[in-house]
C-alpha positions in Angstrom: -3.0 -28.5 -43.5 0.0 -27.7 -41.4 3.5 -25.9 -42.8 5.9 -23.8 -40.7 9.2 -23.1 -42.0 12.1 -22.3 -39.6 15.2 -20.3 -40.7 17.4 -22.4 -38.2 16.5 -25.6 -36.5 18.6 -24.5 -33.4 16.0 -22.4 -32.3 13.6 -25.5 -31.7 16.2 -27.7 -30.1 17.3 -25.3 -28.1 13.7 -25.0 -27.0 13.4 -28.4 -26.5 16.2 -28.6 -24.2 14.9 -25.9 -22.0 11.8 -28.0 -21.0 12.2 -31.7 -21.9 13.2 -32.3 -18.2 10.2 -30.1 -17.1 7.5 -32.1 -19.5 7.9 -35.4 -21.2 4.9 -35.4 -23.3 2.6 -32.7 -24.8 0.8 -30.7 -27.3 1.7 -28.0 -29.9 -1.4 -26.3 -30.7 -1.1 -24.8 -34.3 -3.6 -22.2 -35.3 -3.2 -19.2 -37.7 -1.4 -16.9 -35.0 1.6 -19.6 -34.7 2.5 -22.7 -32.7 1.7 -22.8 -28.5 2.8 -25.4 -26.7 1.4 -25.1 -22.6 2.1 -28.1 -20.0 2.7 -28.5 -16.2 5.2 -30.5 -14.8 4.3 -33.8 -13.0 4.2 -32.7 -9.5 2.0 -29.1 -10.7 4.2 -27.0 -8.9 5.5 -25.3 -12.6 3.8 -24.5 -15.7 5.7 -23.6 -19.4 4.1 -21.9 -22.1 5.8 -21.8 -25.4 5.0 -19.2 -28.1 6.6 -19.4 -31.7 4.3 -16.4 -33.7 3.7 -17.1 -37.2 5.7 -13.5 -37.9 9.0 -15.7 -37.2 8.9 -18.5 -39.6 10.1 -18.4 -43.2 7.3 -19.8 -44.6 3.9 -20.6 -42.2 0.4 -22.1 -43.1 -2.0 -23.2 -40.9 -5.2 -24.4 -42.7 -7.4 -24.7 -39.1 -6.6 -25.1 -35.7 -4.9 -28.6 -34.9 -2.8 -30.0 -31.8 0.5 -32.0 -32.5 0.6 -34.5 -29.4 4.4 -35.3 -29.4 7.3 -37.0 -26.9 9.7 -34.6 -26.3 12.4 -37.2 -26.0 11.6 -38.5 -29.3 11.3 -35.2 -30.8 14.7 -34.1 -29.4 16.4 -37.1 -30.9 14.6 -36.4 -34.4 16.1 -32.8 -33.8 19.5 -33.8 -33.3 19.7 -34.8 -36.5 19.7 -31.8 -37.7 22.1 -29.2 -38.0 22.0 -25.7 -35.6 22.0 -23.7 -39.1 19.4 -26.2 -41.7 16.3 -24.6 -42.3 13.6 -26.5 -40.4 10.1 -27.6 -42.0 7.6 -28.9 -40.5 4.7 -30.6 -41.9 1.6 -32.5 -41.2 -1.9 -32.7 -42.6 -5.3 -33.3 -41.4 -6.1 -35.4 -38.9 -2.5 -36.7 -39.6 -0.5 -39.4 -37.4 2.4 -38.4 -38.0 4.8 -35.3 -38.3 7.1 -35.0 -40.8 10.3 -33.0 -40.3 12.6 -31.7 -43.4 15.9 -30.3 -42.6 17.5 -28.4 -45.4 21.7 -27.4 -45.4 22.0 -23.7 -46.3 25.8 -24.5 -47.7 24.8 -27.7 -49.9 22.1 -30.1 -51.2 21.7 -32.1 -48.6 17.9 -32.5 -47.7 16.8 -34.6 -44.9 13.3 -36.0 -44.2 12.4 -37.9 -41.0 8.7 -38.8 -40.1 7.7 -39.1 -36.4 4.8 -40.8 -34.9 2.2 -38.1 -33.1 -0.1 -38.9 -30.2 -3.2 -38.6 -28.6 -2.4 -36.6 -25.5 -5.7 -35.4 -23.3 -4.9 -32.5 -21.4 -6.9 -29.2 -20.7 -5.6 -25.9 -22.2 -4.7 -23.8 -18.6 -5.2 -20.0 -18.9 -2.8 -17.7 -17.0 -4.4 -15.2 -14.7 -4.0 -11.4 -14.6 -1.7 -10.6 -12.1 -0.7 -7.0 -11.1 2.9 -7.7 -10.4 4.5 -6.0 -7.3 8.1 -6.0 -8.8 9.9 -6.3 -12.1 13.9 -7.4 -12.4 15.1 -6.9 -16.0 18.5 -8.5 -15.6 21.3 -10.7 -18.2 20.4 -14.4 -18.6 23.5 -15.2 -18.0 23.9 -13.5 -14.7 20.6 -15.1 -13.5 21.9 -18.7 -14.9 25.3 -18.4 -12.7 23.3 -17.1 -9.5 21.1 -20.2 -9.4 23.9 -22.8 -10.7 26.1 -21.4 -7.5 23.4 -21.3 -5.1 22.0 -24.6 -5.8 25.4 -26.3 -4.8 24.6 -25.1 -1.2 20.9 -25.7 -0.7 17.7 -26.9 -2.2 15.5 -23.6 -2.0 16.2 -19.7 -2.7 14.7 -16.4 -1.2 14.1 -14.1 -3.7 13.9 -10.5 -2.1 12.9 -7.5 -3.9 14.0 -4.1 -2.0 14.8 -0.5 -1.8 18.5 -2.2 -2.0 18.5 -4.3 -5.1 17.2 -7.9 -5.5 19.0 -10.6 -3.3 19.0 -14.6 -3.9 19.9 -16.1 -0.6 20.5 -19.8 0.0 20.9 -21.5 3.3 22.4 -25.0 3.4 23.5 -27.5 5.9 27.3 -26.9 5.4 27.2 -23.1 4.2 25.3 -20.2 3.5 25.0 -17.6 0.1 23.7 -14.6 -0.6 23.9 -12.3 -4.1 23.1 -8.9 -4.5 22.3 -7.4 -7.3 21.4 -3.4 -7.6 20.2 -1.6 -10.2 22.7 -0.4 -13.1 21.3 3.6 -12.6 21.8 2.7 -9.0 17.8 3.7 -8.4 14.7 1.7 -7.8 11.8 2.6 -9.6 8.3 2.0 -9.7 6.7 -0.6 -11.5 5.4 1.7 -14.7 1.5 2.9 -15.2 1.1 1.9 -18.4 1.3 -1.8 -17.7 -1.6 -1.6 -14.7 -3.3 1.0 -17.7 -3.0 -1.7 -19.9 -4.7 -4.6 -17.6 -7.3 -2.2 -16.6 -8.3 -1.9 -20.5 -8.2 -6.1 -20.3 -10.5 -6.3 -17.8 -13.1 -3.9 -19.0 -13.1 -5.6 -22.2 -13.2 -9.2 -20.4 -16.5 -7.6 -18.3 -18.1 -6.5 -21.6 -17.8 -10.1 -22.9 -19.1 -11.6 -19.7 -22.1 -9.2 -19.9 -23.1 -10.6 -23.6 -22.9 -13.8 -22.3 -25.1 -13.2 -19.6 -22.6 -14.6 -17.2 -20.9 -13.1 -14.1 -17.4 -14.3 -12.9 -15.6 -13.6 -10.0 -11.8 -12.5 -10.4 -9.4 -14.3 -7.9 -5.5 -14.8 -7.7 -4.7 -18.4 -8.2 -1.5 -20.6 -8.1 0.1 -22.4 -11.1 -2.8 -25.5 -10.3 -5.9 -23.4 -11.6 -5.3 -20.5 -13.8 -7.8 -18.2 -15.7 -7.2 -17.0 -19.6 -5.2 -13.7 -19.8 -1.5 -13.6 -20.6 -1.4 -11.9 -23.4 -0.7 -8.3 -22.2 2.7 -8.9 -20.7 3.9 -9.2 -24.6 3.0 -5.5 -24.8 4.0 -5.1 -21.1 7.9 -6.1 -21.7 8.4 -4.5 -25.0 7.5 -1.4 -23.6 10.0 -1.8 -20.6 12.8 -2.7 -23.0 12.0 0.4 -24.6 11.7 2.9 -21.8 15.4 1.9 -20.3 17.1 1.5 -24.0 20.5 3.1 -23.5 21.4 6.1 -25.5 19.1 9.0 -27.2 18.0 10.6 -30.1 20.2 13.7 -29.3 23.7 11.5 -29.3 22.2 10.4 -32.2 22.0 13.7 -33.7 25.1 15.1 -32.2 27.4 12.0 -33.4 25.1 12.8 -37.2 26.6 16.3 -36.9 30.1 15.5 -36.5 30.3 13.0 -38.9 28.9 15.6 -41.5 31.9 18.4 -40.1 34.4 15.6 -40.8 32.9 14.9 -44.1 32.9 18.7 -45.1 36.8 18.7 -44.3 38.2 15.8 -45.7 36.4 17.0 -48.8 38.2 20.7 -48.7 41.7 19.4 -47.7 41.2 17.0 -50.8 39.6 19.2 -53.4 42.4 20.1 -55.3 43.9 16.6 -55.9 40.4 14.9 -56.4 37.5 15.2 -56.8 34.3 15.6 -54.4 32.6 12.8 -55.8 35.5 10.5 -54.8 36.5 12.1 -51.7 32.7 11.2 -50.4 32.5 7.7 -51.2 35.3 6.5 -48.2 33.8 9.2 -45.7 30.3 7.3 -46.1 32.1 4.2 -45.6 33.2 5.4 -42.3 30.3 6.9 -41.3 28.7 3.8 -41.4 31.3 1.9 -39.8 31.3 4.4 -36.8 27.4 3.8 -36.4 27.4 0.1 -36.3 30.1 0.1 -33.8 28.1 2.2 -31.7 24.9 0.6 -32.2 26.8 -2.5 -31.0 28.8 -1.3 -28.3 24.6 0.1 -27.0 23.7 -3.3 -27.7 26.2 -4.9 -25.4 26.1 -2.5 -22.8 22.1 -3.1 -22.7 22.7 -6.9 -22.6 24.5 -6.1 -19.1 22.1 -3.8 -17.2 20.2 -4.7 -14.9 16.8 -3.1 -14.5 14.4 -3.1 -10.8 11.1 -2.0 -10.5 9.2 -2.3 -7.6 5.8 -0.8 -6.0 5.9 -3.0 -2.7 8.4 -5.1 -1.0 8.4 -8.8 -2.1 10.4 -11.9 -0.6 9.3 -15.3 -1.7 11.5 -18.8 -1.5 11.5 -21.2 -4.7 12.7 -24.6 -5.2 16.3 -24.0 -6.7 15.9 -27.5 -9.3 13.0 -25.6 -11.1 15.1 -22.6 -11.6 17.9 -24.3 -12.7 16.2 -25.7 -15.2 14.7 -22.3 -16.2 18.0 -21.0 -16.6 18.4 -23.4 -19.9 16.8 -20.8 -22.2 19.6 -18.2 -21.2 20.6 -20.3 -25.0 17.8 -18.4 -26.6 18.4 -14.9 -25.3 20.5 -12.6 -23.3 17.8 -10.9 -20.9 15.4 -12.4 -18.7 12.3 -10.8 -16.7 11.6 -12.2 -13.1 8.0 -10.9 -12.1 7.3 -11.5 -8.4 4.3 -10.2 -6.0 3.8 -12.1 -2.6 1.9 -15.5 -2.7 1.6 -15.4 -6.5 3.6 -18.0 -8.8 6.8 -16.3 -10.2 6.9 -15.6 -13.6 10.2 -16.2 -15.5 9.8 -14.6 -19.1 12.6 -15.1 -22.0 11.5 -12.8 -25.3 13.1 -14.0 -28.4 13.2 -13.3 -32.1 10.5 -15.7 -33.0 8.7 -15.8 -30.0 8.7 -16.1 -26.3 8.8 -18.8 -23.5 7.7 -18.2 -19.9 7.5 -20.6 -16.6 5.8 -20.1 -13.7 6.6 -21.1 -10.6 4.6 -21.4 -7.2 6.8 -20.2 -4.3 7.5 -22.5 -1.0 4.9 -22.2 1.9 6.2 -22.2 5.6 9.6 -23.2 6.3 11.5 -24.7 3.9 
């Protein structure tokens, strides 16, 4: 049996809006770790991988692994019946042929319930290959959306080039050409973090041990989107570490502000000591202290959201279809950050990480003249 309760139906609605034009029918693979969806578009040029972690649900129960085959257009219509802030519960019994959706309004007693027919969809789960990416760009998702939208007005393709100068998006059309250059916020291009490579090596070693136990040997080769092998798990840790490394501000700044706030408290208590008790004077100062910290935290988050971070081991230049990138950019409604990971002759990885999980797109580069 499956029972998964999301705090807000809006999260699921945004996910489907981002992928419904790429994929028509797909299996939601449910297990104790969460809900996965992996599918390719009809032309086998792009692959989308979605993960909703079990920890991201208010309540989650999945007794055994089960696929839920759904038509994404139909599911989108059913989800439109829910408000974005409604609590959404997905239910399915073992061997069920229907998916039950329950919407509970937060500010009223309204409970809506819908049943959607499930489909039998034959699809092979494709693995994602281990890849040492030569370039990684972390940028505001709104900026990425604007760039691909603007350039799509000029041509059908965009060349993404990562160099010491920064990351450049260039498109050539019949009537006009366009180019957008983004430089790192700190003005420098750093190397891809060593921690990422180290983790990749550890994962490769584990795979090697498993292969020895099974008595089989497999050759590791880079493959395009059409032929993938397992190994996407390590990307979560890498992206989290990258975000931690580039967090603005430092512990020393926090300590300095804390000391300054403490000095203000002591001065307030001394000046008001004759007229008020120290206990009453300390309360407003504590409130002011909390307010200043929350303001600083919000300011840091806003600054971090606008930062552009560029990491590069070697020059990378690839050309991609703008039609797909415009579709990918619809995931900007889920989070304000996006990561682009590239290597020459390897599919581009466009990754959006949000609170309940992530959505990742893999797009094969164009080969030859456009």
